[in-house]
C-alpha positions as CSV (number, residue, x, y, z in Angstrom):
1,X,-24.8,-4.8,10.8
2,X,-22.4,-2.0,9.7
3,X,-23.5,1.7,9.8
4,X,-21.0,4.3,8.7
5,X,-21.4,8.0,9.3
6,X,-19.5,11.3,9.4
7,X,-18.7,11.9,5.7
8,X,-19.2,15.2,4.0
9,X,-17.7,17.9,1.8
10,X,-14.4,19.4,2.9
11,X,-11.7,21.5,1.3
12,X,-8.2,20.4,0.6
13,X,-6.3,20.4,3.9
14,X,-9.3,20.0,6.0
15,X,-10.3,17.3,8.4
16,X,-13.2,14.8,8.9
17,X,-14.0,12.1,11.4
18,X,-15.8,8.9,10.5
19,X,-17.6,6.5,12.7
20,X,-18.8,2.9,12.1
21,X,-21.2,1.1,14.4
22,X,-20.9,-2.6,14.0
23,X,-22.9,-5.5,15.3
24,X,-21.2,-7.4,18.1
25,X,-20.9,-10.7,16.1
26,X,-19.0,-8.8,13.4
27,X,-16.9,-6.6,15.6
28,X,-15.9,-8.8,18.6
29,X,-12.4,-10.1,18.3
30,X,-12.1,-8.9,14.7
31,X,-9.5,-6.8,12.9
32,X,-11.6,-3.9,11.6
33,X,-10.7,-1.7,8.7
34,X,-11.8,1.3,6.7
35,X,-12.1,0.7,3.0
36,X,-12.3,3.4,0.4
37,X,-13.8,3.2,-3.0
38,X,-12.7,6.1,-5.2
39,X,-14.6,6.9,-8.4
40,X,-13.8,4.3,-11.1
41,X,-11.5,2.3,-8.8
42,X,-11.7,-0.8,-6.7
43,X,-12.4,-0.8,-3.0
44,X,-9.2,-0.7,-1.0
45,X,-8.2,-0.9,2.7
46,X,-6.8,2.4,3.9
47,X,-6.5,1.6,7.6
48,X,-7.1,-1.3,9.9
49,X,-6.9,-2.0,13.7
50,X,-6.8,-5.2,15.6
51,X,-8.9,-6.0,18.7
52,X,-5.8,-5.1,20.7
53,X,-5.4,-1.8,18.9
54,X,-2.5,-2.6,16.7
55,X,-2.9,-0.4,13.6
56,X,-1.9,-0.5,10.0
57,X,-2.2,2.1,7.2
58,X,-1.9,2.3,3.5
59,X,1.1,4.4,2.4
60,X,-1.2,7.0,0.8
61,X,-2.8,7.9,4.1
62,X,0.1,7.2,6.6
63,X,0.7,10.2,8.8
64,X,-2.6,11.8,8.0
65,X,-5.3,9.3,9.0
66,X,-5.7,7.7,12.4
67,X,-7.9,4.7,13.1
68,X,-9.2,3.8,16.5
69,X,-11.8,1.6,18.1
70,X,-14.0,1.4,21.2
71,X,-14.5,-2.3,21.9
72,X,-17.1,-1.7,24.5
73,X,-19.3,0.2,22.0
74,X,-18.5,-2.0,18.9
75,X,-17.4,1.2,17.1
76,X,-14.5,2.0,14.9
77,X,-13.4,5.5,14.0
78,X,-11.3,7.1,11.3
79,X,-9.8,10.6,11.9
80,X,-8.7,12.1,8.6
81,X,-6.5,15.2,8.5
82,X,-4.7,17.1,5.7
83,X,-7.2,15.7,3.3
84,X,-6.3,15.6,-0.4
85,X,-8.6,15.5,-3.5
86,X,-7.5,11.9,-4.0
87,X,-9.1,11.0,-0.7
88,X,-12.5,11.5,-2.3
89,X,-14.6,8.4,-2.3
90,X,-17.1,6.3,-0.4
91,X,-15.8,5.0,2.9
92,X,-16.9,1.7,4.3
93,X,-15.9,-0.3,7.4
94,X,-15.7,-4.0,7.6
95,X,-13.5,-6.8,8.9
96,X,-10.0,-7.3,7.5
97,X,-9.7,-9.6,5.8
98,X,-13.3,-9.6,4.6
99,X,-15.2,-12.4,6.2
100,X,-18.6,-11.7,4.8
101,X,-19.6,-10.0,1.5
102,X,-22.0,-7.8,3.4
103,X,-21.5,-4.0,3.5
104,X,-23.1,-1.0,5.0
105,X,-24.2,1.9,3.0
106,X,-20.9,3.7,3.3
107,X,-20.3,7.4,3.8
108,X,-19.3,9.8,1.1
109,X,-16.2,11.9,1.5
110,X,-15.6,14.6,-1.0
111,X,-12.5,16.8,-0.9
112,X,-12.6,19.8,-3.1
113,X,-9.9,22.1,-4.3
């Protein structure tokens, strides 16, 4: 029901764009978010967006990441600029708050120095 894509290896200061295709029953009307799980750390929300496109960001990514969504295509995006080594992790999308403990496979983002 959640399929993330777009991760990869990038150098510090680079950019990546992530996409998440969700099933309609998960996506429709929901606040959607991007979660990041860094090595050895708990999964955390880095950005979220309401059905009406109101956005919220964690302080660590504010000004560098942009979340957006296409409600007609059940898709949420995350544009990541000025990447830092601490942005490394597996990125997942899901509802915010979490409504179901069901996750996609995630997409790995590795930022190298």
